[in-house]
FIMARVEX-417566 format. One record per atom (N, C-alpha, C): residue in one letter; y, z negated, x; atom name. Coordinates in steps of 0.02 Angstrom, whole numbers, m for minus. Layout:
residues N
REC   r        Y        Z        X    a
REC   A        Y        Z        X   CA
...
END
This chain:
residues 152
REC   r        Y        Z        X    a
REC   M     m898     m759    m1289    N
REC   M     m847     m717    m1259   CA
REC   M     m866     m703    m1186    C
REC   T     m874     m641    m1169    N
REC   T     m893     m623    m1100   CA
REC   T     m830     m612    m1058    C
REC   Q     m836     m633     m997    N
REC   Q     m779     m625     m951   CA
REC   Q     m793     m566     m905    C
REC   T     m746     m521     m900    N
REC   T     m752     m463     m858   CA
REC   T     m720     m479     m790    C
REC   V     m757     m465     m738    N
REC   V     m731     m476     m670   CA
REC   V     m734     m410     m634    C
REC   Y     m681     m394     m600    N
REC   Y     m679     m334     m559   CA
REC   Y     m678     m354     m486    C
REC   E     m720     m325     m446    N
REC   E     m720     m338     m374   CA
REC   E     m698     m276     m338    C
REC   S     m647     m283     m298    N
REC   S     m619     m226     m261   CA
REC   S     m669     m201     m209    C
REC   T     m669     m137     m198    N
REC   T     m711     m107     m146   CA
REC   T     m675     m106      m79    C
REC   V     m611     m123      m78    N
REC   V     m572     m125      m17   CA
REC   V     m585     m191       20    C
REC   V     m602     m186       83    N
REC   V     m617     m245      123   CA
REC   V     m553     m284      137    C
REC   Y     m558     m351      131    N
REC   Y     m501     m395      145   CA
REC   Y     m497     m405      221    C
REC   L     m438     m393      249    N
REC   L     m426     m404      320   CA
REC   L     m370     m456      325    C
REC   P     m383     m513      355    N
REC   P     m334     m567      356   CA
REC   P     m275     m558      404    C
REC   S     m279     m511      451    N
REC   S     m224     m502      498   CA
REC   S     m162     m474      463    C
REC   R     m104     m493      486    N
REC   R      m41     m470      458   CA
REC   R      m14     m410      498    C
REC   I       21     m366      463    N
REC   I       50     m307      495   CA
REC   I      121     m321      519    C
REC   R      153     m374      493    N
REC   R      220     m398      512   CA
REC   R      275     m349      493    C
REC   A      265     m314      438    N
REC   A      316     m267      413   CA
REC   A      320     m274      337    C
REC   A      380     m262      312    N
REC   A      391     m262      239   CA
REC   A      428     m199      220    C
REC   A      417     m177      159    N
REC   A      452     m120      131   CA
REC   A      488     m142       68    C
REC   I      550     m120       61    N
REC   I      589     m133        1   CA
REC   I      601      m65      m32    C
REC   Y      576      m58      m93    N
REC   Y      582        6     m127   CA
REC   Y      584       m4     m202    C
REC   C      599       50     m238    N
REC   C      604       48     m310   CA
REC   C      536       37     m342    C
REC   S      536        2     m398    N
REC   S      474      m13     m433   CA
REC   S      451       44     m479    C
REC   D      484      101     m478    N
REC   D      466      159     m519   CA
REC   D      393      179     m506    C
REC   G      351      171     m555    N
REC   G      280      186     m547   CA
REC   G      264      258     m532    C
REC   R      310      304     m545    N
REC   R      297      375     m531   CA
REC   R      294      389     m457    C
REC   V      322      345     m416    N
REC   V      324      358     m343   CA
REC   V      287      305     m302    C
REC   G      255      258     m335    N
REC   G      221      204     m300   CA
REC   G      166      227     m253    C
REC   E      123      272     m277    N
REC   E       68      296     m234   CA
REC   E       95      335     m175    C
REC   Q      147      374     m186    N
REC   Q      177      412     m131   CA
REC   Q      208      365      m79    C
REC   F      241      312     m103    N
REC   F      270      263      m56   CA
REC   F      215      231      m15    C
REC   D      160      210      m48    N
REC   D      104      181      m12   CA
REC   D       76      229       41    C
REC   E       67      292       21    N
REC   E       39      340       68   CA
REC   E       86      350      128    C
REC   F      151      356      115    N
REC   F      199      365      169   CA
REC   F      198      305      217    C
REC   L      201      245      189    N
REC   L      203      185      231   CA
REC   L      138      175      269    C
REC   Q       82      186      236    N
REC   Q       18      175      269   CA
REC   Q        0      230      318    C
REC   N       10      293      298    N
REC   N      m10      349      341   CA
REC   N       47      378      382    C
REC   G      106      386      351    N
REC   G      162      415      387   CA
REC   G      193      369      438    C
REC   L      195      304      422    N
REC   L      225      255      469   CA
REC   L      172      209      500    C
REC   S      109      219      484    N
REC   S       54      178      510   CA
REC   S       64      103      497    C
REC   L       80       87      433    N
REC   L       90       18      413   CA
REC   L       40       m2      358    C
REC   P      m23      m11      376    N
REC   P      m70      m34      325   CA
REC   P      m54     m106      306    C
REC   R      m67     m125      244    N
REC   R      m59     m194      221   CA
REC   R       12     m222      231    C
REC   Y       62     m181      226    N
REC   Y      131     m204      231   CA
REC   Y      149     m248      171    C
REC   D      197     m293      179    N
REC   D      221     m334      124   CA
REC   D      267     m292       81    C
REC   R      261     m300       15    N
REC   R      298     m259      m33   CA
REC   R      351     m300      m68    C
REC   V      411     m270      m72    N
REC   V      465     m298     m113   CA
REC   V      488     m240     m157    C
REC   A      464     m240     m219    N
REC   A      478     m185     m264   CA
REC   A      519     m210     m324    C
REC   L      575     m177     m336    N
REC   L      617     m193     m394   CA
REC   L      659     m132     m410    C
REC   P      685     m126     m472    N
REC   P      725      m68     m489   CA
REC   P      781      m57     m438    C
REC   G      785        4     m412    N
REC   G      836       21     m363   CA
REC   G      819        3     m292    C
REC   G      768      m38     m282    N
REC   G      746      m57     m215   CA
REC   G      802      m85     m172    C
REC   P      817      m52     m116    N
REC   P      867      m79      m69   CA
REC   P      938      m80      m97    C
REC   A      950      m50     m154    N
REC   A     1018      m52     m184   CA
REC   A     1042     m123     m195    C
REC   C      995     m169     m206    N
REC   C     1015     m239     m218   CA
REC   C     1046     m272     m157    C
REC   L     1038     m242      m99    N
REC   L     1067     m269      m37   CA
REC   L     1129     m231      m15    C
REC   A     1154     m187      m58    N
REC   A     1210     m144      m39   CA
REC   A     1277     m167      m66    C
REC   G     1280     m226      m97    N
REC   G     1344     m254     m118   CA
REC   G     1367     m235     m188    C
REC   H     1324     m208     m230    N
REC   H     1344     m191     m298   CA
REC   H     1348     m256     m340    C
REC   P     1405     m268     m373    N
REC   P     1411     m330     m412   CA
REC   P     1361     m335     m469    C
REC   Q     1336     m278     m494    N
REC   Q     1289     m278     m550   CA
REC   Q     1221     m309     m531    C
REC   V     1208     m318     m467    N
REC   V     1143     m343     m445   CA
REC   V     1148     m405     m402    C
REC   H     1197     m445     m415    N
REC   H     1207     m506     m375   CA
REC   H     1146     m553     m378    C
REC   L     1117     m562     m437    N
REC   L     1059     m607     m442   CA
REC   L      999     m579     m406    C
REC   E      987     m514     m411    N
REC   E      932     m482     m376   CA
REC   E      941     m488     m301    C
REC   E     1003     m481     m278    N
REC   E     1018     m487     m206   CA
REC   E      995     m555     m181    C
REC   K     1013     m607     m215    N
REC   K      994     m675     m193   CA
REC   K      918     m682     m191    C
REC   G      884     m656     m242    N
REC   G      811     m661     m244   CA
REC   G      779     m624     m186    C
REC   V      802     m565     m171    N
REC   V      773     m525     m116   CA
REC   V      788     m558      m49    C
REC   V      848     m583      m40    N
REC   V      865     m618       23   CA
REC   V      819     m679       32    C
REC   D      808     m717      m22    N
REC   D      763     m774      m18   CA
REC   D      692     m752        1    C
REC   E      669     m697      m30    N
REC   E      603     m672      m16   CA
REC   E      597     m648       57    C
REC   L      648     m612       81    N
REC   L      647     m590      151   CA
REC   L      647     m649      199    C
REC   D      686     m699      184    N
REC   D      687     m759      226   CA
REC   D      617     m790      229    C
REC   F      585     m795      172    N
REC   F      517     m822      169   CA
REC   F      469     m779      210    C
REC   L      472     m713      201    N
REC   L      425     m669      236   CA
REC   L      436     m669      311    C
REC   V      498     m675      333    N
REC   V      512     m679      405   CA
REC   V      481     m743      433    C
REC   K      491     m798      399    N
REC   K      467     m863      424   CA
REC   K      391     m869      419    C
REC   V      363     m853      361    N
REC   V      292     m867      349   CA
REC   V      246     m809      370    C
REC   H      268     m748      360    N
REC   H      226     m690      378   CA
REC   H      245     m660      446    C
REC   G      297     m686      477    N
REC   G      316     m662      543   CA
REC   G      341     m591      544    C
REC   L      378     m571      493    N
REC   L      404     m502      492   CA
REC   L      440     m484      556    C
REC   E      430     m422      576    N
REC   E      465     m394      634   CA
REC   E      500     m329      616    C
REC   R      485     m302      557    N
REC   R      510     m235      538   CA
REC   R      519     m232      462    C
REC   I      573     m199      441    N
REC   I      586     m188      370   CA
REC   I      599     m113      360    C
REC   V      568      m86      309    N
REC   V      578      m16      290   CA
REC   V      610      m14      221    C
REC   L      665       22      216    N
REC   L      701       30      153   CA
REC   L      691      101      128    C
REC   I      675      108       63    N
REC   I      666      175       36   CA
REC   I      704      182      m30    C
REC   A      746      233      m33    N
REC   A      780      253      m95   CA
REC   A      748      318     m117    C
REC   H      752      334     m182    N
REC   H      721      396     m204   CA
REC   H      766      435     m252    C
REC   E      756      500     m250    N
REC   E      792      547     m293   CA
REC   E      779      531     m366    C
REC   N      829      542     m408    N
REC   N      823      532     m481   CA
REC   N      807      460     m500    C
REC   C      835      412     m464    N
REC   C      822      341     m477   CA
REC   C      862      319     m538    C
REC   A      828      296     m589    N
REC   A      860      274     m651   CA
REC   A      906      214     m641    C
REC   F      892      173     m591    N
REC   F      935      117     m576   CA
REC   F     1007      141     m563    C
REC   Y     1013      194     m524    N
REC   Y     1079      222     m508   CA
REC   Y     1110      257     m568    C
REC   T     1070      295     m604    N
REC   T     1098      334     m659   CA
REC   T     1115      291     m720    C
REC   E     1076      239     m732    N
REC   E     1086      197     m791   CA
REC   E     1125      133     m775    C
REC   R     1101       94     m728    N
REC   R     1132       29     m715   CA
REC   R     1199       36     m678    C
REC   L     1202       84     m632    N
REC   L     1265       94     m595   CA
REC   L     1306      151     m624    C
REC   D     1279      187     m673    N
REC   D     1314      241     m709   CA
REC   D     1338      296     m663    C
REC   L     1296      317     m616    N
REC   L     1312      373     m572   CA
REC   L     1270      433     m595    C
REC   K     1304      485     m615    N
REC   K     1267      542     m643   CA
REC   K     1288      609     m613    C
REC   D     1324      609     m559    N
REC   D     1348      673     m533   CA
REC   D     1320      686     m463    C
REC   R     1350      733     m429    N
REC   R     1328      753     m362   CA
REC   R     1334      697     m311    C
REC   R     1375      647     m326    N
REC   R     1385      592     m279   CA
REC   R     1325      545     m274    C
REC   L     1279      550     m321    N
REC   L     1223      504     m326   CA
REC   L     1186      496     m259    C
REC   E     1163      551     m231    N
REC   E     1126      547     m167   CA
REC   E     1169      519     m111    C
REC   L     1233      538     m109    N
REC   L     1277      511      m57   CA
REC   L     1283      435      m63    C
REC   V     1289      410     m124    N
REC   V     1293      338     m134   CA
REC   V     1227      305     m113    C
REC   Q     1171      335     m131    N
REC   Q     1107      306     m113   CA
REC   Q     1098      302      m37    C
REC   R     1118      356       m2    N
REC   R     1112      356       71   CA
REC   R     1160      304      102    C
REC   A     1220      300       76    N
REC   A     1267      249      100   CA
REC   A     1241      179       86    C
REC   D     1209      170       29    N
REC   D     1179      105       12   CA
REC   D     1124       87       61    C
REC   L     1085      135       84    N
REC   L     1034      121      134   CA
REC   L     1065       94      198    C
REC   V     1122      122      218    N
REC   V     1157       99      278   CA
REC   V     1182       27      267    C
REC   R     1215       15      210    N
REC   R     1240      m52      195   CA
REC   R     1183     m103      189    C
REC   A     1130      m83      155    N
REC   A     1073     m129      146   CA
REC   A     1040     m145      213    C
REC   A     1035      m96      257    N
REC   A     1005     m108      323   CA
REC   A     1047     m157      364    C
REC   A     1113     m147      363    N
REC   A     1157     m193      399   CA
REC   A     1151     m264      371    C
REC   Y     1149     m270      306    N
REC   Y     1143     m336      274   CA
REC   Y     1075     m367      290    C
REC   A     1022     m327      286    N
REC   A      955     m353      302   CA
REC   A      951     m378      374    C
REC   R      981     m341      420    N
REC   R      982     m363      490   CA
REC   R     1019     m430      496    C
REC   R     1075     m435      462    N
REC   R     1116     m495      466   CA
REC   R     1079     m556      438    C
REC   V     1047     m549      380    N
REC   V     1017     m608      349   CA
REC   V      948     m626      377    C
REC   T      914     m578      409    N
REC   T      847     m592      436   CA
REC   T      847     m602      512    C
REC   G      897     m574      545    N
REC   G      897     m576      618   CA
REC   G      853     m523      649    C
REC   L      823     m480      608    N
REC   L      779     m427      635   CA
REC   L      820     m367      657    C
REC   D      798     m336      711    N
REC   D      832     m276      735   CA
REC   D      802     m212      706    C
REC   V      737     m213      690    N
REC   V      703     m153      668   CA
REC   V      706     m147      592    C
REC   V      755     m110      568    N
REC   V      762      m94      497   CA
REC   V      771      m18      493    C
REC   Q      729       14      453    N
REC   Q      730       86      447   CA
REC   Q      746      106      375    C
REC   G      776      165      367    N
REC   G      792      190      301   CA
REC   G      765      259      289    C
REC   Y      742      272      227    N
REC   Y      715      337      209   CA
REC   Y      738      355      139    C
REC   F      748      420      129    N
REC   F      765      446       63   CA
REC   F      706      489       41    C
REC   A      678      472      m18    N
REC   A      620      509      m44   CA
REC   A      645      562      m92    C
REC   R      632      625      m73    N
REC   R      656      683     m112   CA
REC   R      597      717     m147    C
REC   I      608      734     m210    N
REC   I      557      770     m248   CA
REC   I      557      842     m224    C
REC   A      497      865     m203    N
REC   A      489      934     m178   CA
REC   A      432      965     m217    C
REC   G      448      991     m277    N
REC   G      396     1018     m320   CA
REC   G      353      962     m347    C
REC   E      289      963     m330    N
REC   E      243      911     m352   CA
REC   E      232      858     m298    C
REC   R      270      860     m246    N
REC   R      263      814     m189   CA
REC   R      328      774     m179    C
REC   I      323      724     m138    N
REC   I      381      685     m118   CA
REC   I      389      693      m42    C
REC   R      448      710      m20    N
REC   R      463      719       51   CA
REC   R      507      659       73    C
REC   F      488      626      126    N
REC   F      525      568      151   CA
REC   F      568      589      210    C
REC   E      634      580      201    N
REC   E      682      599      252   CA
REC   E      711      536      284    C
REC   S      711      535      349    N
REC   S      739      478      385   CA
REC   S      816      477      375    C
REC   V      842      417      366    N
REC   V      914      407      358   CA
REC   V      936      361      415    C
REC   E      986      382      453    N
REC   E     1012      342      508   CA
REC   E     1044      279      481    C
REC   V     1013      222      493    N
REC   V     1040      158      469   CA
REC   V     1054      112      528    C
END
């Protein structure tokens, strides 16, 4: 039995960027999120916290109480061990977490997502002690994704 080994062509850099992003795990938008964070916000090698709905788990929805605890524990760890100084929250248009798990299917969907970014940012600041928390809404624009800043 032969063992296949893959070696990455990307060079390993041990320095930390001291930033984390919390976003939805939807694979259709993962590359766009990476590009935005790395190129749009100049955050190479940021720490990733990806789960269905992303920052929605920090917005007080009872349906995600267990996820909230897990993400808070992870943020606590990242602040202490990785020295986080900045958190970026990203919600995206047509998120199945909102339409299926939270059963939001009308025009209010984006309003709830934007309000959730504000609530999640306030909660993240409170539990981490960090001041720098940013929010973005990712909108589908044809074949592209446009990232809009949300005042959090």
